[in-house]
N, C-alpha and C positions, 0 to 999 in steps of 0.2 A: 486759260482754262485747261485743267488737267483731265486728260482722257483716261477713263478706267479700262481695265481689261474686260473684254466681252467674251464670254464662253459661247462658242459656236456649236461644238459637239463634244460629247463625253462618252467614254467607253465604260458603261456601268458594270459590265461583267468582269473587267480586268481586276478590280480589287477583290472580287469574290473568288475568282479562279486562281489568283496569284498572290504571293506575299511580296510586297513591294520593298526592295532593298534601297534603291537610290533612283532619284529622278533627274532628268535633264530637260532643258528647254532647247528646242532645235528649230531653226528656220526651215523652210521647205521651198523647193524649186517648183513654181507653178507658172502656167500661162495666164494671160490677161483675163480670158473668159472664165477660167477656173477660179480666179480670185473673186470675180464678180458673183459667181455662183455660191462660193463659200460665204461671202458677206451676206447673202440672202439666207444662209443657213441650210443650203441644200447639199449637205455632206454627211456621210456616215462612216464611223470608224469601228463599228461593232465587230466586223469580220476582219479588220485590218491586222497586219503583223509586220514587224520590222526584221530586216536581215542585213548581213554584211556581205559586200561584194567588192573585192579588190581594194580593201581598205576604206571603203565608203559605206555609209549607212543609208538604206532605202526603206520606204514604207510601201507595202503592197496591199491590194484589195481595199484601199481607202476609196469609197465610192463618192465621186463628185458628180452630181447631176449636171448634164450639159446645160450651159446658159441658154435660155430660150431665145435670146436675140444674137447669139454668137455665130450663126450660120457655119461657114467653112472653117472658122477658127477654133471650133470646139474640138476637144481631143477625146481619146478613149476614157470613159468614166472610171475604170479601175486599173489604169496603167500604173507602173511602179514610179514612185516619185523620190527624188534624192532629198535627204535631210542634210541640213548644214550645221555641222558641229566643229568645234576646235579639234586639232590633231590630238591634244592631250586627252580630251574627252573620248575620242574614238579609241585611242590606245587603252584607256581604262575599260571601256566597253569590251574591246577585243579580249583583254586579259580575263575578264569575268565570264564572258560567254564560253571561253575555252574550258572553264571549270565545269564540272558536271552539274546539270540542273538549272543553269541560268538561261534566261531568254530575254528578249527585248520586246516590250509591249507598248503600243501607243495608248496614252491615258485620255488626252483631251486635245481639242483644237481651240485656240484662243486668238483673238484679235488684240494685239498689243501695240499701241502707238501707230495704228494703221497697218501693221504687218501681221501676216498669218504665222502663228507659231504652233508647233506641235510639242506637247509634253510627253516624253517617253520615259520608260522606267526599266531598270534592270530588275528582274523579278524571278522568283522561284515558284514552280507550280505547287499548289496546295493539295494535300491528300483529302479524301472524303471526310475523315474525322475532324480535320482542321476546319473545314467548311461548316460542319455541324456545330463545332464549338463557337465559331464566329456568329452563327445565327442565334444560338442560345444566349450568347453575351448581349447581342443587340436587343433581343427580346426582354432580357432582364433589365437592361438599361431603360428601355421604353416603359416598362412597368414601374420602375423607380421614379421616372419623370412624371408619370401620371399620378402616382401616389403623392409626390411633392406638390403638384399643382392643386390637389384637393385641399391641402392645408394651408 
């Protein structure tokens, strides 16, 4: 039996606020009760951001609701969590972030083969006019789809 990827949480604002340049799949260091809570879908990455510290990548403000049966083993819901990436990927990220305008944004949290994975992206912030163009394009595409369905 092949297990499919299960989407746990998605950062919907990320694709609206940023132009995505490149994506990476990263493992994440969690405690047992955090994993149980994430499997139940009690996680939010809407306010989360990634940062570099001493050559390692961390995600901060990722809210994992404490597991209700976790008692003393529960940890701080918004603590910083280490992301697991290859050294080559980290070096690539460091090089891009040192350039002007690049940032590291978490896109989604998935369950792949029983492991919790975070999809992160190297991104550049969009200007207001870029956001307007994207909204206009989506609206036009939606109207075209509706017109095609009628015929």
